[in-house]
N, C-alpha and C positions, 0 to 999 in steps of 0.2 A: 652539593651536586645532586641532582635528581636522577632517577633511573634512565630517563631519556638521554641525558648527557653522557652517562656511563655507557649506554648502548652505542651511542655515536663514537665514543673513544675506542670501544672494543672493536667495532666494525672497522675503524680506521687502522687499528693495529693489524688486523688480518690482511687488509688490502696492502698496507706498506710492506708486509712480509710475503707478498706475491701468492697469497692463498686464494683459491677459487671459492668465493663465498656463495656461489650459486647453489651448492649442495650442502650448505650449513644453515642451521637454524640457531640464531643467537637471540637469547632473551635475558632481560634483567628484571628481577622482581625483588623488591625490598632490598636492593643493593647486593643481591645474590646473582651471579652470572651463570647462565646455563648455555652450553654449546653442544649441539648434537648434529650428527650427519657424517658425510664422507669428507675426510681431510685430504685435500689435493693441493699441492704446492707446485708452482712453476719454477723449475730450475733450469737455467740456461746451461747447456753443455754443447760443445762443438760436435758437429756430426762426424762420425768416423765411418770408414768402410768396414764392413764385417760385423759379426755379432758382438753384443756386449759381453765382456768378461765378468766373471764372478766378482773381481775386484771393483769393477765399475759399478755393479749393482750395490755392493756393500758401501761404496763411497756415496752413492745417491741416498741410500737409507740413512747413513750417518748425517748427511746434510738435512734430511727431513727431521731427524731427531733433534738436531740443533735448532731448527726452525720452531718446532713444537716447544722446546725448552725456552727459547727466546720469547715466543708469544706468551707463554705462561708467566714469565717474569715481567713482561711489559704490562700485562693485565693486572698483576698484583701491585705493580708500581703506581697504578691509578690512585691507590690509597684508600678509598672509601668502600672497597669491596669487602663484604662480610663473608662470602663463600664463593668458590669457583668450582664448577662442575663440568667436566668434559665427558661426553658420551659419543666418541667418534666410532663410526662403523668399522674402520680399518686400523685404528691405533688405540692403545690403552695405556694408562698411567700405571706403572708398577712401582714398588718401593725403590727400585734401582734406576728408574727413568722410564722413558717411552719405549714401548715394544709394539711391533707390528702384530696385528691379530691375524691368525691363520683362518682363512675363509674356507 
């Protein structure tokens, strides 16, 4: 599999996971995947009247973390990837998982 095919598969993974790729730069060089930019995912939630509660915000952040983890696993599953580098402006990988960056 060449870099172009890997790039196609990585882009498809982001689209299938409802990520807005407009603000992401995805590159593949020598089977190393580089992703940078703003990570934005579309999550459907029914409209409620009134402000969002802290529990709602926490639930949404947990859903984004799950999406980030799933994307990472799906890219690794492509198989021929030598390295995977994420440089999101709003999320970062820590030893314990994905955490939101404070702006």
